[in-house]
Each structure stands twice: as structure tokens, then as C-alpha cells.
C-alpha positions as CSV (number, residue, x, y, z in Angstrom):
1,M,85.1,88.2,109.1
2,T,87.2,85.2,110.2
3,Q,90.4,87.1,109.4
4,T,89.3,90.0,111.5
5,L,88.7,87.7,114.5
6,D,92.1,86.1,113.9
7,I,93.8,89.5,114.0
8,E,91.9,90.5,117.1
9,K,92.8,87.3,118.9
10,I,96.5,87.6,117.9
11,L,96.5,91.2,119.0
12,L,94.9,90.4,122.4
13,D,97.2,87.5,123.0
14,N,100.3,89.7,122.3
15,L,98.8,92.6,124.3
16,R,98.4,90.3,127.3
17,M,102.1,89.5,127.2
18,L,103.1,93.2,127.5
19,S,103.6,95.1,130.7
20,T,101.0,97.7,131.7
21,D,103.1,100.7,130.4
22,K,103.6,98.9,127.0
23,Q,99.9,98.2,126.9
24,Q,99.3,101.9,127.4
25,E,101.6,102.7,124.5
26,V,99.6,100.3,122.3
27,L,96.4,102.0,123.4
28,D,97.8,105.5,122.7
29,F,99.0,104.4,119.2
30,A,95.6,102.8,118.4
31,Q,93.8,106.1,119.5
32,F,96.3,108.1,117.4
33,L,95.4,105.9,114.4
34,V,91.7,106.4,115.0
35,H,92.1,110.1,115.3
36,K,94.2,110.2,112.1
37,L,91.5,108.2,110.3
38,H,88.8,110.7,111.4
39,Q,91.0,113.6,110.2
40,T,91.5,112.0,106.9
41,Q,87.7,111.4,106.5
42,D,87.0,115.0,107.4
43,L,89.6,116.3,104.9
44,S,88.1,114.0,102.3
45,K,84.6,115.4,102.9
46,E,86.0,119.0,102.7
47,S,87.8,118.1,99.5
48,D,84.6,116.6,97.9
49,E,82.7,119.8,98.9
50,Y,85.5,122.0,97.4
51,S,85.6,119.9,94.2
52,S,81.9,120.3,93.7
53,L,82.4,124.0,94.0
54,L,85.2,123.9,91.5
55,T,83.1,122.0,88.9
56,Q,79.8,123.8,89.2
57,P,79.6,127.4,90.2
58,P,76.2,128.8,90.9
59,P,74.5,130.7,88.1
60,L,74.9,134.4,88.2
61,K,71.8,136.3,89.1
62,L,73.3,139.7,88.4
63,S,74.8,141.1,85.2
64,F,78.5,142.0,85.1
65,T,77.6,145.7,85.1
66,E,75.5,145.2,88.2
67,I,78.3,143.3,89.9
68,A,80.8,146.0,89.0
69,K,78.6,148.6,90.7
70,L,78.6,146.7,94.0
71,P,81.1,147.3,96.9
72,I,84.3,145.3,96.4
73,A,83.5,143.0,99.4
74,E,80.2,142.0,97.8
75,R,81.8,141.5,94.4
76,H,84.3,139.2,96.0
77,K,81.6,137.2,97.7
78,I,79.7,136.7,94.5
79,L,82.7,136.0,92.3
80,A,84.6,133.7,94.6
81,P,83.2,130.4,93.3
82,Y,84.0,131.6,89.7
83,M,87.5,132.4,90.6
84,A,88.0,128.9,92.1
85,V,86.7,127.3,88.9
86,T,88.9,129.6,86.7
87,A,92.0,128.8,88.8
88,Q,91.2,125.1,88.5
89,D,90.8,125.5,84.7
90,F,94.2,127.1,84.5
91,L,95.7,124.1,86.4
92,T,94.0,121.4,84.4
93,D,92.9,122.6,81.0
94,P,95.7,121.8,78.5
95,E,94.8,124.7,76.3
96,L,95.3,127.1,79.2
97,T,98.4,125.4,80.6
98,E,100.6,124.7,77.6
99,F,102.7,127.4,76.0
100,S,104.9,127.5,72.9
101,V,108.6,128.1,73.3
102,L,109.7,131.1,71.3
103,D,112.1,130.5,68.4
104,S,115.6,131.6,69.0
105,E,115.3,134.3,66.4
106,D,112.6,135.9,68.6
107,W,115.2,136.4,71.3
108,E,117.9,138.1,69.2
109,T,119.2,141.3,70.5
110,E,121.3,144.1,68.9
111,Y,124.4,142.5,70.3
112,D,124.0,139.1,68.7
113,C,126.1,138.5,65.7
């Protein structure tokens, strides 16, 4: 708390030494920082909501056969959370992301000697 008061006092002392137009620049910058902070917090909230979607899709209420019979727009609406989870799995699950390099003999062609 004391450190905050010290910073505020130093800031005010320095601010008082500036001309009005420079004070306006400081105010503009401070407002920019506050705006940026709010944007970051909003993005963080959205990211948290998205992350929860990625980790826990809702349980399916219809069978795959019933879903297949639905119009495509309805299918997409139902399957969207599952697609997000699957995409995240392919980005993070080592069993899905690693691959084996083929041996050179697998790449031989008829022109190789």
C-alpha cells in the first residue's frame, strides 16, 4: 500500500511539472493502458470459456444415425463442440501428433540404383 502511495505521489509531482499538452498525453496514455487491460481481461474470459468447451463437450442426446439424418446445418450445430475437442486433441495429444519417418528403402523408385 505504501509503495502505491509513493508511486502516485511521484507521478503527481512529475505530472504537475509538465505543460498542459504533455499532461494530456499522459492522460491519453493512461486511458490507453486501461483500455488495453480491459481488452486483455475480456480475451482471457473468452479463452477460459473456449477452453472449457474444448475439454468437456456436452453429452450427445442423439445417436450418430439420427444426427446423420438431420439437415447439414443442424448437424454442424450439434457436432461443433466435438470438432473443437477433436482439433485440440490433434494439437496436443502426442499419440495423434507424432509420426514416424519412413525408412529410405520405402522411398526407393525404379530409377534408384
